[in-house]
N, CA and C atoms as an extended XYZ file, in Angstrom:
375
Properties=species:S:1:pos:R:3:atomname:S:1:resname:S:1:resid:I:1 pbc="F F F"
N       -58.448      -14.108        6.346 N   MET     1
C       -57.943      -12.672        6.274 CA  MET     1
C       -56.969      -12.680        7.549 C   MET     1
N       -58.000      -12.908        8.829 N   GLU     2
C       -57.342      -13.022        9.980 CA  GLU     2
C       -55.814      -13.873        9.869 C   GLU     2
N       -55.902      -14.836        9.512 N   MET     3
C       -54.620      -15.699        9.755 CA  MET     3
C       -53.937      -15.252        8.977 C   MET     3
N       -53.974      -14.640        7.764 N   LEU     4
C       -52.991      -14.151        6.970 CA  LEU     4
C       -51.976      -12.439        7.962 C   LEU     4
N       -53.108      -11.798        8.709 N   ASP     5
C       -52.749      -10.878        9.168 CA  ASP     5
C       -51.471      -11.298       10.721 C   ASP     5
N       -52.003      -12.595       11.253 N   LYS     6
C       -51.106      -13.087       12.302 CA  LYS     6
C       -49.934      -13.654       11.596 C   LYS     6
N       -50.154      -13.872       10.108 N   GLU     7
C       -49.003      -14.646        9.149 CA  GLU     7
C       -47.818      -13.627        9.437 C   GLU     7
N       -48.561      -12.548        9.007 N   LYS     8
C       -47.420      -11.044        8.465 CA  LYS     8
C       -47.241      -10.883        9.783 C   LYS     8
N       -47.530      -10.785       10.899 N   GLN     9
C       -47.287      -10.056       12.261 CA  GLN     9
C       -46.239      -10.850       12.692 C   GLN     9
N       -46.186      -12.179       12.710 N   SER    10
C       -45.281      -13.565       13.124 CA  SER    10
C       -44.117      -13.218       12.179 C   SER    10
N       -44.111      -13.007       10.977 N   PHE    11
C       -43.073      -12.673       10.070 CA  PHE    11
C       -42.102      -11.567       10.618 C   PHE    11
N       -43.113      -10.383       10.929 N   PHE    12
C       -42.320       -9.440       11.256 CA  PHE    12
C       -41.682       -9.176       12.423 C   PHE    12
N       -42.081       -9.812       13.481 N   GLU    13
C       -41.709      -10.112       14.675 CA  GLU    13
C       -40.481      -11.126       14.920 C   GLU    13
N       -40.476      -11.915       14.076 N   GLU    14
C       -39.557      -13.542       13.829 CA  GLU    14
C       -38.343      -12.176       12.958 C   GLU    14
N       -38.441      -11.627       12.015 N   THR    15
C       -37.959      -10.576       11.308 CA  THR    15
C       -37.203       -9.807       12.471 C   THR    15
N       -37.694       -8.931       13.062 N   ARG    16
C       -37.102       -7.855       14.042 CA  ARG    16
C       -36.430       -8.560       15.036 C   ARG    16
N       -36.790       -9.696       15.619 N   GLY    17
C       -35.738      -10.536       16.517 CA  GLY    17
C       -34.670      -10.868       15.661 C   GLY    17
N       -34.788      -11.460       14.728 N   LEU    18
C       -33.155      -11.646       13.717 CA  LEU    18
C       -32.591      -10.551       13.634 C   LEU    18
N       -33.583       -9.466       13.258 N   VAL    19
C       -32.230       -8.109       13.198 CA  VAL    19
C       -31.729       -7.593       14.383 C   VAL    19
N       -32.342       -7.780       15.522 N   GLU    20
C       -31.934       -7.211       16.913 CA  GLU    20
C       -30.861       -8.548       17.408 C   GLU    20
N       -30.847       -9.479       16.797 N   ASP    21
C       -29.591      -10.452       17.324 CA  ASP    21
C       -28.711      -10.138       16.343 C   ASP    21
N       -28.811       -9.555       15.251 N   TYR    22
C       -27.593       -9.674       14.347 CA  TYR    22
C       -27.137       -8.244       14.708 C   TYR    22
N       -27.809       -7.289       15.272 N   VAL    23
C       -27.188       -5.772       15.668 CA  VAL    23
C       -26.253       -6.402       16.620 C   VAL    23
N       -27.138       -7.116       17.843 N   GLU    24
C       -26.401       -7.395       19.118 CA  GLU    24
C       -24.995       -8.316       18.902 C   GLU    24
N       -25.275       -9.174       18.049 N   ASP    25
C       -23.737       -9.686       17.493 CA  ASP    25
C       -22.732       -9.090       17.134 C   ASP    25
N       -23.191       -8.134       16.063 N   ARG    26
C       -22.377       -7.358       15.406 CA  ARG    26
C       -21.471       -6.661       16.646 C   ARG    26
N       -22.267       -6.025       17.195 N   ILE    27
C       -21.459       -5.086       18.341 CA  ILE    27
C       -20.579       -5.575       19.005 C   ILE    27
N       -21.017       -6.978       19.418 N   LEU    28
C       -20.437       -7.811       20.458 CA  LEU    28
C       -18.548       -7.894       19.772 C   LEU    28
N       -19.180       -8.712       18.090 N   LEU    29
C       -17.779       -8.417       17.443 CA  LEU    29
C       -17.201       -7.222       17.350 C   LEU    29
N       -17.573       -6.049       17.055 N   LEU    30
C       -16.615       -4.834       17.404 CA  LEU    30
C       -15.987       -4.462       18.566 C   LEU    30
N       -16.542       -4.868       19.868 N   LYS    31
C       -15.906       -4.913       21.470 CA  LYS    31
C       -14.957       -5.776       21.028 C   LYS    31
N       -15.004       -6.696       20.580 N   LEU    32
C       -14.296       -7.954       20.713 CA  LEU    32
C       -12.889       -7.742       19.845 C   LEU    32
N       -13.134       -7.117       18.540 N   GLN    33
C       -11.868       -6.697       17.725 CA  GLN    33
C       -11.117       -5.636       18.192 C   GLN    33
N       -11.969       -4.622       18.717 N   ALA    34
C       -11.637       -3.236       19.794 CA  ALA    34
C       -10.649       -3.973       20.929 C   ALA    34
N       -11.157       -4.581       21.425 N   GLY    35
C       -10.301       -5.067       22.690 CA  GLY    35
C        -9.102       -6.029       22.295 C   GLY    35
N        -9.324       -6.451       21.299 N   GLU    36
C        -8.061       -7.248       20.472 CA  GLU    36
C        -7.076       -6.093       20.307 C   GLU    36
N        -7.181       -5.330       19.554 N   GLN    37
C        -6.645       -4.125       19.123 CA  GLN    37
C        -5.836       -3.497       20.180 C   GLN    37
N        -6.693       -2.832       20.878 N   VAL    38
C        -6.152       -2.327       21.821 CA  VAL    38
C        -4.936       -3.278       23.016 C   VAL    38
N        -5.503       -4.535       23.250 N   ALA    39
C        -4.547       -4.879       23.973 CA  ALA    39
C        -3.224       -5.121       23.003 C   ALA    39
N        -3.318       -5.472       21.601 N   LYS    40
C        -1.951       -5.615       20.715 CA  LYS    40
C        -1.232       -4.202       20.941 C   LYS    40
N        -2.100       -3.161       21.191 N   LEU    41
C        -1.479       -2.071       21.015 CA  LEU    41
C        -0.838       -1.706       22.621 C   LEU    41
N        -1.113       -1.955       23.561 N   VAL    42
C        -0.966       -1.810       24.495 CA  VAL    42
C         0.110       -2.908       24.866 C   VAL    42
N         0.263       -3.943       24.645 N   SER    43
C         1.794       -5.154       24.306 CA  SER    43
C         2.491       -4.294       23.949 C   SER    43
N         2.347       -3.615       22.624 N   SER    44
C         3.144       -3.410       21.762 CA  SER    44
C         4.052       -1.726       22.539 C   SER    44
N         3.284       -1.050       23.348 N   ILE    45
C         3.586       -0.156       23.741 CA  ILE    45
C         4.331       -0.622       25.108 C   ILE    45
N         4.164       -1.713       25.631 N   TYR    46
C         4.805       -2.068       27.069 CA  TYR    46
C         6.527       -2.797       26.507 C   TYR    46
N         6.484       -3.205       25.219 N   ILE    47
C         7.418       -3.793       24.641 CA  ILE    47
C         8.366       -2.795       24.294 C   ILE    47
N         8.032       -1.763       23.656 N   MET    48
C         8.886       -0.644       23.207 CA  MET    48
C         9.222        0.360       24.885 C   MET    48
N         8.187        0.341       25.536 N   PHE    49
C         9.185        0.784       26.722 CA  PHE    49
C        10.045        0.052       27.230 C   PHE    49
N        10.011       -0.953       27.487 N   ALA    50
C        11.010       -1.792       28.019 CA  ALA    50
C        12.291       -1.867       26.896 C   ALA    50
N        11.943       -1.789       25.714 N   ILE    51
C        13.370       -1.533       25.116 CA  ILE    51
C        13.774       -0.455       25.195 C   ILE    51
N        12.819        0.609       25.243 N   GLY    52
C        13.420        2.094       25.373 CA  GLY    52
C        14.236        1.988       26.824 C   GLY    52
N        13.545        1.597       27.691 N   ILE    53
C        14.711        1.615       28.910 CA  ILE    53
C        16.019        0.978       29.110 C   ILE    53
N        15.837       -0.155       28.182 N   LEU    54
C        17.265       -0.741       27.816 CA  LEU    54
C        18.211       -0.209       27.275 C   LEU    54
N        17.814        0.493       26.316 N   MET    55
C        18.125        1.394       25.476 CA  MET    55
C        19.102        2.590       26.079 C   MET    55
N        18.000        3.206       26.751 N   PHE    56
C        18.710        4.283       27.625 CA  PHE    56
C        20.002        3.879       28.710 C   PHE    56
N        19.745        2.744       29.164 N   ILE    57
C        20.702        2.521       30.159 CA  ILE    57
C        22.226        2.358       29.252 C   ILE    57
N        21.888        1.488       28.283 N   ILE    58
C        23.121        1.368       27.227 CA  ILE    58
C        23.562        2.405       26.819 C   ILE    58
N        22.741        3.654       26.239 N   LEU    59
C        23.425        4.925       26.027 CA  LEU    59
C        23.650        5.547       26.964 C   LEU    59
N        23.446        5.542       28.320 N   LEU    60
C        23.988        6.159       29.388 CA  LEU    60
C        25.423        5.576       29.194 C   LEU    60
N        25.432        4.098       29.582 N   ILE    61
C        26.759        3.693       29.421 CA  ILE    61
C        27.618        4.284       28.401 C   ILE    61
N        27.074        4.269       27.399 N   ILE    62
C        28.035        4.842       26.022 CA  ILE    62
C        28.794        6.216       26.079 C   ILE    62
N        27.678        7.104       26.558 N   THR    63
C        27.888        8.362       27.252 CA  THR    63
C        29.253        8.751       28.141 C   THR    63
N        29.119        8.135       29.017 N   VAL    64
C        30.120        8.042       30.276 CA  VAL    64
C        31.584        7.712       30.063 C   VAL    64
N        31.540        6.213       29.162 N   ILE    65
C        32.691        5.622       28.629 CA  ILE    65
C        33.212        6.580       27.236 C   ILE    65
N        32.482        7.522       26.675 N   THR    66
C        32.595        8.401       25.646 CA  THR    66
C        33.412        9.455       26.267 C   THR    66
N        32.423       10.224       27.479 N   GLY    67
C        32.906       11.278       28.166 CA  GLY    67
C        34.548       11.054       28.613 C   GLY    67
N        34.499        9.828       29.058 N   TYR    68
C        35.987        9.415       29.835 CA  TYR    68
C        37.305        9.419       28.768 C   TYR    68
N        36.743        8.841       27.601 N   ILE    69
C        37.676        8.643       26.320 CA  ILE    69
C        38.114       10.061       25.862 C   ILE    69
N        37.177       11.257       25.432 N   LEU    70
C        37.420       12.223       25.159 CA  LEU    70
C        37.618       12.901       26.132 C   LEU    70
N        38.024       13.069       27.587 N   SER    71
C        38.512       13.489       28.844 CA  SER    71
C        40.252       12.983       28.560 C   SER    71
N        40.169       11.759       28.562 N   GLU    72
C        41.730       11.203       28.033 CA  GLU    72
C        42.444       11.883       27.146 C   GLU    72
N        41.882       11.867       25.887 N   ILE    73
C        42.291       12.669       24.819 CA  ILE    73
C        42.631       14.359       24.749 C   ILE    73
N        41.389       14.591       25.205 N   THR    74
C        41.677       16.463       25.669 CA  THR    74
C        42.475       16.799       27.149 C   THR    74
N        42.662       15.788       27.679 N   GLY    75
C        43.492       15.732       29.170 CA  GLY    75
C        42.395       16.815       30.291 C   GLY    75
N        41.441       16.858       29.997 N   ASN    76
C        40.178       17.669       30.532 CA  ASN    76
C        39.018       17.347       31.021 C   ASN    76
N        38.510       16.787       32.049 N   PHE    77
C        36.805       16.020       32.046 CA  PHE    77
C        36.115       17.114       31.497 C   PHE    77
N        36.224       18.385       32.057 N   ALA    78
C        34.915       19.361       31.477 CA  ALA    78
C        35.050       19.233       29.671 C   ALA    78
N        36.042       19.625       28.864 N   ILE    79
C        36.375       19.677       27.761 CA  ILE    79
C        35.732       18.011       27.037 C   ILE    79
N        36.084       17.053       27.842 N   GLY    80
C        35.513       15.560       26.729 CA  GLY    80
C        34.035       15.981       27.356 C   GLY    80
N        33.633       15.571       28.314 N   PHE    81
C        32.426       15.719       28.698 CA  PHE    81
C        31.718       17.047       28.012 C   PHE    81
N        31.934       17.919       27.779 N   GLY    82
C        31.569       19.237       27.408 CA  GLY    82
C        31.083       18.786       25.585 C   GLY    82
N        31.864       18.035       25.026 N   ILE    83
C        31.861       17.614       23.834 CA  ILE    83
C        31.073       16.562       23.610 C   ILE    83
N        30.584       15.907       24.640 N   VAL    84
C        29.562       14.841       24.587 CA  VAL    84
C        28.388       15.527       24.848 C   VAL    84
N        28.008       16.402       25.744 N   VAL    85
C        27.080       17.425       25.764 CA  VAL    85
C        26.562       18.247       24.794 C   VAL    85
N        27.627       18.284       23.970 N   LEU    86
C        27.326       18.918       22.835 CA  LEU    86
C        26.820       18.394       21.330 C   LEU    86
N        27.051       17.114       21.354 N   LEU    87
C        26.640       16.054       20.636 CA  LEU    87
C        25.175       15.636       21.019 C   LEU    87
N        24.974       15.603       22.203 N   TYR    88
C        23.473       15.740       22.803 CA  TYR    88
C        22.681       16.936       22.047 C   TYR    88
N        23.128       17.921       22.664 N   ILE    89
C        22.191       19.254       22.111 CA  ILE    89
C        21.846       18.995       20.703 C   ILE    89
N        23.203       19.114       19.908 N   VAL    90
C        22.929       18.728       18.622 CA  VAL    90
C        21.757       17.830       18.020 C   VAL    90
N        21.845       16.662       18.738 N   ALA    91
C        20.754       15.498       18.487 CA  ALA    91
C        19.661       15.769       18.484 C   ALA    91
N        19.300       16.632       19.962 N   ILE    92
C        18.196       17.289       20.189 CA  ILE    92
C        17.580       18.079       19.042 C   ILE    92
N        18.235       18.921       18.761 N   PHE    93
C        17.828       19.918       17.538 CA  PHE    93
C        17.510       19.213       16.326 C   PHE    93
N        18.220       18.341       16.270 N   VAL    94
C        18.029       17.563       14.793 CA  VAL    94
C        16.332       16.706       15.047 C   VAL    94
N        16.694       16.016       15.943 N   LEU    95
C        15.363       15.549       16.162 CA  LEU    95
C        13.817       16.023       16.556 C   LEU    95
N        13.887       17.398       17.121 N   TYR    96
C        13.317       18.275       17.454 CA  TYR    96
C        12.523       18.921       15.795 C   TYR    96
N        13.436       18.975       15.270 N   PHE    97
C        13.230       19.704       13.511 CA  PHE    97
C        13.042       18.633       12.700 C   PHE    97
N        12.914       17.566       12.953 N   MET    98
C        12.988       16.283       12.024 CA  MET    98
C        12.026       15.559       12.221 C   MET    98
N        11.550       15.668       13.663 N   HIS    99
C        10.342       14.701       14.254 CA  HIS    99
C         8.856       14.779       13.504 C   HIS    99
N         8.775       16.206       12.806 N   LYS   100
C         7.401       15.864       12.032 CA  LYS   100
C         7.436       15.571       10.552 C   LYS   100
N         8.333       15.687       10.419 N   LYS   101
C         8.492       15.129        8.776 CA  LYS   101
C         9.071       13.801        8.944 C   LYS   101
N        10.073       12.864        9.955 N   PHE   102
C        10.271       11.680        9.930 CA  PHE   102
C         9.702       10.624       10.950 C   PHE   102
N         9.904       11.117       12.161 N   LEU   103
C         9.428       10.806       13.428 CA  LEU   103
C         7.868       10.231       13.378 C   LEU   103
N         7.049       11.092       13.389 N   GLY   104
C         5.527       11.394       13.282 CA  GLY   104
C         5.261       10.399       12.788 C   GLY   104
N         5.586       10.566       11.143 N   LYS   105
C         4.962        9.804       10.267 CA  LYS   105
C         5.266        8.422       10.520 C   LYS   105
N         6.683        8.017       10.639 N   TYR   106
C         6.654        6.780       11.419 CA  TYR   106
C         5.947        6.212       12.408 C   TYR   106
N         5.827        6.605       13.209 N   VAL   107
C         4.847        6.590       14.350 CA  VAL   107
C         3.431        6.145       14.431 C   VAL   107
N         2.831        7.489       13.262 N   MET   108
C         1.665        7.247       12.764 CA  MET   108
C         1.255        6.049       12.017 C   MET   108
N         2.367        5.641       11.030 N   ASN   109
C         2.110        4.635       10.322 CA  ASN   109
C         2.543        3.331       10.724 C   ASN   109
N         3.495        3.197       12.012 N   LYS   110
C         3.225        1.790       12.920 CA  LYS   110
C         1.819        1.579       13.630 C   LYS   110
N         1.306        2.405       13.939 N   VAL   111
C        -0.086        2.547       14.655 CA  VAL   111
C        -0.833        2.015       13.686 C   VAL   111
N        -1.378        2.556       12.378 N   ILE   112
C        -2.296        2.590       11.422 CA  ILE   112
C        -1.641        1.051       10.981 C   ILE   112
N        -0.939        0.872       10.761 N   LYS   113
C        -0.452       -0.847       10.572 CA  LYS   113
C        -0.684       -1.678       11.369 C   LYS   113
N        -0.390       -1.475       12.572 N   LEU   114
C        -0.836       -2.377       13.581 CA  LEU   114
C        -2.665       -2.461       13.700 C   LEU   114
N        -3.334       -1.746       13.414 N   PHE   115
C        -4.673       -1.597       13.404 CA  PHE   115
C        -5.118       -2.565       12.212 C   PHE   115
N        -4.642       -2.018       10.559 N   PHE   116
C        -5.056       -2.791        9.509 CA  PHE   116
C        -4.536       -4.106        9.542 C   PHE   116
N        -3.325       -4.653       10.127 N   ASP   117
C        -3.063       -5.732        9.883 CA  ASP   117
C        -3.858       -6.750       11.293 C   ASP   117
N        -4.305       -6.188       12.179 N   GLN   118
C        -5.129       -6.715       12.878 CA  GLN   118
C        -6.586       -7.412       12.172 C   GLN   118
N        -7.282       -6.234       11.183 N   LYS   119
C        -8.275       -6.399       10.888 CA  LYS   119
C        -7.920       -7.347        9.763 C   LYS   119
N        -6.978       -7.564        8.812 N   GLU   120
C        -7.052       -8.447        8.068 CA  GLU   120
C        -7.013      -10.158        8.393 C   GLU   120
N        -6.040      -10.233        9.884 N   GLU   121
C        -5.988      -11.479       10.484 CA  GLU   121
C        -7.084      -11.785       10.974 C   GLU   121
N        -8.252      -10.862       11.463 N   THR   122
C        -9.635      -11.290       12.015 CA  THR   122
C       -10.442      -11.813       10.671 C   THR   122
N       -10.353      -11.052        9.432 N   ASN   123
C       -11.438      -11.471        8.346 CA  ASN   123
C       -10.676      -12.449        7.768 C   ASN   123
N        -9.718      -12.761        7.563 N   ALA   124
C        -9.163      -14.389        6.774 CA  ALA   124
C        -9.822      -15.473        8.060 C   ALA   124
N        -9.960      -14.948        9.326 N   ILE   125
C       -10.492      -16.702        9.834 CA  ILE   125
C       -12.112      -16.730        9.581 C   ILE   125
């Protein structure tokens, strides 16, 4: 009888050790997956930031060129650059009123896709 109790106790201790190892391994896997996803997200943000800066510079140059062209057409710098400013004000209002409907959803979908694509790649390994 004592031998049977020792075997049961040994079995439960071994099972407990295996369960603890499994839980530790799962936590480590989740940490690695989260770290990988965060690294991918930060990388994407960095790339988008760099692209955004370059696009800003290009837009700035296009704005100045457009302002000068409109100034030549109208014969007045204030009117030429004023038209460009009005175009930007209209663009700001359009973006402001449409951002929840289109831009917000686009950004959310991109972030969600980023996370789910990463999980699919990890599960495929």
